[in-house]
C-alpha positions in Angstrom: -11.1 58.6 93.7 -9.9 62.1 92.7 -13.0 62.5 90.5 -15.2 61.8 93.5 -13.4 64.2 95.7 -13.6 66.9 93.0 -17.4 66.3 92.5 -18.0 66.5 96.3 -15.9 69.7 96.5 -17.9 71.4 93.6 -21.1 70.7 95.4 -20.0 72.8 98.4 -18.2 75.5 96.4 -21.3 77.4 95.4 -19.6 80.5 94.0 -16.9 78.5 92.1 -14.0 80.5 93.6 -12.0 77.3 94.4 -12.7 77.5 98.1 -15.4 76.4 100.4 -16.5 79.0 103.0 -18.2 78.1 106.2 -21.4 79.8 104.9 -21.3 77.7 101.6 -20.9 74.5 103.6 -23.6 75.4 106.0 -26.0 76.4 103.2 -25.5 73.2 101.3 -25.8 71.0 104.3 -28.9 72.9 105.5 -30.6 72.1 102.1 -29.6 68.5 102.4 -30.9 68.2 105.9 -34.1 70.0 105.1 -34.9 67.6 102.4 -34.0 64.6 104.6 -36.2 65.9 107.4 -39.0 66.7 105.0 -39.0 63.2 103.5 -38.3 61.4 106.8 -40.1 63.2 109.7 -38.8 60.6 112.2 -35.3 61.7 111.5 -36.1 65.3 112.7 -37.4 63.8 116.0 -34.4 61.5 116.4 -31.9 64.4 115.8 -33.7 66.8 118.1 -32.4 69.9 116.3 -33.5 71.9 113.3 -31.9 71.2 109.9 -30.2 74.6 110.0 -28.8 73.9 113.5 -27.6 70.5 112.4 -26.0 72.0 109.3 -24.2 74.7 111.4 -22.9 72.1 113.9 -21.8 69.7 111.1 -20.1 72.5 109.1 -18.3 73.9 112.1 -16.9 70.4 112.9 -15.8 69.9 109.3 -14.0 73.3 109.3 -12.2 72.4 112.6 -11.0 69.2 110.9 -10.4 70.4 107.4 -9.2 74.1 107.5 -5.7 73.1 108.5 -4.2 76.6 107.8 -7.1 78.2 109.6 -7.7 80.9 107.0 -11.4 80.5 107.2 -11.9 78.7 103.9 -11.2 75.1 102.7 -9.1 74.8 99.6 -9.4 71.8 97.3 -6.1 70.4 98.7 -7.4 70.8 102.3 -10.7 69.2 101.3 -8.9 66.3 99.5 -6.7 65.6 102.6 -9.8 65.8 104.9 -11.9 63.6 102.6 -9.3 60.9 102.9 -9.2 60.9 106.7 -11.2 58.3 108.8 -12.7 61.2 110.8 -14.5 62.4 107.7 -16.1 59.0 107.0 -19.6 60.0 108.0 -19.8 63.0 105.8 -18.0 61.4 102.8 -20.1 58.3 103.1 -22.9 60.4 101.8 -20.9 60.9 98.6 -19.3 57.5 98.3 -21.3 54.5 99.3 -20.3 51.5 97.1 -21.6 49.0 99.6 -25.2 50.2 99.6 -27.7 49.9 96.7 -30.1 52.5 95.5 -33.0 50.4 96.7 -31.4 50.4 100.2 -31.0 54.2 100.1 -34.6 54.6 99.2 -35.7 52.3 102.0 -33.5 54.0 104.6 -34.5 57.5 103.6 -38.1 56.7 102.8 -37.6 58.4 99.5 -39.2 55.4 97.7 -42.5 56.3 99.3 -42.6 59.7 97.6 -43.1 60.5 93.9 -40.0 62.0 92.3 -41.8 65.3 91.5 -42.6 65.7 95.2 -39.0 65.2 96.2 -37.9 67.7 93.6 -40.6 70.2 94.8 -39.5 69.8 98.4 -35.8 70.2 97.5 -36.6 73.4 95.4 -38.6 74.8 98.3 -35.8 74.1 100.7 -33.3 75.8 98.4 -35.6 78.8 98.0 -35.5 79.2 101.7 -31.8 79.9 101.5 
């Protein structure tokens, strides 16, 4: 479990300083949501907000829940405690989903309908926008 928490933390900690800033979390989530919207246009319609807005809202909520000492960054210990809470289940389920198969993920996200090089190209374009 600790390895999964550390792997998730590293994804967000872009500059590797041992803390997740609100900007880092927003940037990472924005990239994820851009790829999701690009590969699943119905999701954009269903959400009703841009991927950047969704990332900002999601990151803000995460910080309200996880930044327990309110210093404006999330330490690994804060992240680990937050990751284990039931309120973080929706975000952490994206990292840890043992009950869902890769085939089910492909079906749910429509990623199976796109060639791998297209998915990587879209992801790269979304990251370049950052």
